[in-house]
C-alpha positions as CSV (number, residue, x, y, z in Angstrom):
1,M,141.8,316.1,20.5
2,I,141.1,313.2,23.5
3,R,138.8,316.0,25.5
4,D,137.9,316.0,29.3
5,V,141.2,312.8,30.0
6,K,143.4,314.4,33.2
7,K,145.7,313.7,35.6
8,I,144.6,314.3,39.3
9,P,147.6,314.3,41.5
10,L,146.7,312.5,45.1
11,K,147.3,313.4,48.4
12,E,150.2,310.9,50.0
13,I,150.3,311.0,54.0
14,V,154.0,310.4,55.0
15,N,153.4,307.0,58.1
16,R,156.3,305.7,59.4
17,S,154.4,302.3,59.6
18,G,153.0,303.0,55.8
19,N,152.2,306.0,54.1
20,I,148.8,306.5,53.5
21,I,147.0,307.8,49.9
22,K,143.7,309.2,49.5
23,Y,142.1,308.5,46.3
24,V,138.7,310.2,46.3
25,D,136.6,311.9,49.1
26,K,132.8,312.7,47.9
27,K,133.8,316.4,48.0
28,N,136.3,316.2,45.2
29,Y,135.1,317.8,42.0
30,Y,136.0,315.1,39.7
31,F,133.7,312.5,41.7
32,K,130.1,312.4,40.4
33,K,128.9,309.1,42.4
34,F,129.5,305.9,43.2
35,G,128.7,303.2,40.9
36,E,131.2,300.4,41.6
37,V,135.2,300.1,42.4
38,Y,137.4,296.9,40.6
39,F,140.7,296.0,40.9
40,S,142.6,294.9,37.5
41,E,145.8,292.9,37.8
42,I,148.7,293.4,34.8
43,K,151.5,291.1,34.4
44,K,154.7,292.5,32.4
45,G,154.2,292.0,28.6
46,Y,150.4,291.9,28.6
47,T,147.8,294.3,27.6
48,K,144.2,294.8,28.2
49,G,141.5,296.8,26.4
50,W,140.2,298.6,24.4
51,N,137.4,299.6,26.0
52,L,135.1,302.2,25.6
53,H,132.5,303.1,28.4
54,K,129.5,304.8,26.9
55,K,128.0,306.5,30.1
56,C,130.8,305.6,32.8
57,Q,133.7,308.2,34.0
58,C,136.5,306.1,34.9
59,L,138.7,307.4,37.8
60,I,141.5,305.2,37.5
61,T,144.8,304.9,40.2
62,I,147.7,302.5,40.6
63,P,148.1,301.2,44.4
64,H,151.2,298.9,42.8
65,G,153.7,298.8,40.4
66,S,153.6,301.0,37.1
67,V,151.2,301.5,33.7
68,E,151.0,303.0,30.7
69,F,147.8,304.0,29.6
70,T,147.0,304.4,25.2
71,L,143.6,306.7,25.2
72,M,142.1,307.6,22.2
73,N,139.5,310.0,21.0
74,Y,135.7,308.1,20.0
75,N,136.4,308.2,15.8
76,R,140.0,306.7,16.9
77,K,141.7,309.3,14.9
78,K,143.6,310.9,17.9
79,K,146.1,308.7,20.4
80,K,147.5,310.2,23.7
81,K,149.9,307.6,26.0
82,F,149.7,308.6,29.9
83,Y,152.0,307.1,32.9
84,I,150.6,306.7,36.2
85,S,152.8,304.6,38.8
86,R,152.8,304.3,42.9
87,K,155.8,306.1,43.1
88,K,153.7,309.2,41.9
89,P,150.5,308.7,42.5
90,E,147.5,310.2,40.2
91,I,144.4,309.8,39.1
92,L,143.6,309.4,35.2
93,L,140.2,310.4,34.8
94,I,138.8,308.8,31.7
95,P,135.5,310.7,30.2
96,P,132.7,308.2,28.9
97,M,133.2,307.7,25.0
98,T,137.1,307.7,25.2
99,W,138.7,304.5,24.2
100,F,141.5,302.8,26.3
101,K,143.9,300.1,26.7
102,F,146.7,299.6,29.6
103,R,149.9,297.5,29.9
104,S,152.0,297.1,33.2
105,I,155.7,298.6,32.7
106,S,156.9,297.3,35.8
107,K,156.8,293.7,37.1
108,F,153.4,293.3,37.9
109,S,151.2,296.2,38.6
110,I,147.2,296.6,39.9
111,L,145.0,299.0,38.6
112,A,142.5,300.1,40.9
113,N,139.1,301.9,38.8
114,L,136.3,303.7,40.3
115,I,133.6,303.9,38.2
116,N,130.3,306.3,38.5
117,L,127.8,303.4,37.4
118,K,127.2,299.7,38.5
119,H,129.0,297.4,35.7
120,D,126.6,296.5,32.6
121,S,128.3,294.9,29.4
122,K,126.0,296.6,27.2
123,E,127.5,300.0,28.4
124,T,130.8,298.9,27.7
125,L,132.2,298.4,23.8
126,K,135.5,296.2,23.3
127,M,137.5,296.9,20.4
128,I,139.4,294.0,18.7
129,I,142.4,294.8,16.9
130,K,145.1,292.2,15.4
């Protein structure tokens, strides 16, 4: 089983000049602390991952496009797919010790990831699958 992965709906505030999507608040139960935020662009037909954070929790949302995530438990025995898109704003909470990869299912997507620790290459594992 892939444990503690959650999809969390985001609040969208309708505004005639452009909607506002509330991503995270320090009072949210799933927010631990701020480490850093990064954005990853993904072109259709490309996959990024497999990555595993030993200590970091990832709070991922998609501000543009649609993305398919494949998650796998640490021992690589269980897989599950999740879909996140701008059309239905959500956070995908990925706990430490969970493998994940992602690919754009629209022409172009942008992923935003808030992690609770500053990135450290020693903290991240990468798996090469041919």
